[in-house]
N, C-alpha and C positions, 0 to 999 in steps of 0.2 A: 554136272559132274556127279558121279556116284562114288562116295567115299566108303560105302559100306555101313554107314551109320544112319540110324533112324533120324528123321528130322528133329525129334525132340532131344535126342542125345547131342546132336550138333549144337542146337540152340542152348542147351544146359552148359555145355563146355564153353561156349561163347560168353554166356552170362557169368560164369564163374571168373573168366579172364577179365571181362569188362568190369566187374564189381571189384575185384582186386585192384585193378589199374586205377579205377575211379576213386576208391578209398585213398590210395596213396597220393593221387593227384590233388584231391580236395583237402587232404590233411586229416581225414577222419581216422578214428581209432582202428588200428590194424589188428588182426588176431596175432597172438603170440607167435614167434617165429616157427616153433615146431608145428602148431596148428596150421599156419599159413602153408608150409611146406606140404603137410598132409592133404590139404585142399589142392595144391598144385599136383601132387602125386596122383590124386584121385582123378583129376581132370585128364592127366596124361594117360592114366589107365583106361579111362573111358574112350579116348581116341584110338586105343589099340583094341577096343571092343571087349575088354575084360569086364567081368561083373564087379559091382561095387563091393560085393562080400569079399572078393579076392583081394582088394586093396584097402580093406577096412583097417583103420589104425586100432591098436588095443583100446579097450574101454578105459576111460580115465574117471569113471564114476559120474559122467555127465547124465542128467535125466532127459530123456527125449520128450 
């Protein structure tokens, strides 16, 4: 099936979903709700082929 995504994009989206699900399932610390939603929004934007920069949340002073 060709969904228009590069294999690496599809894998990244799947890993995001799997990671959030597994952390919740295992009771591991979850990101704060606003960061969790930003991650979900980013994954959704990736499924539409939008660039990461277009869906980037405002900088909160985090150091990369």
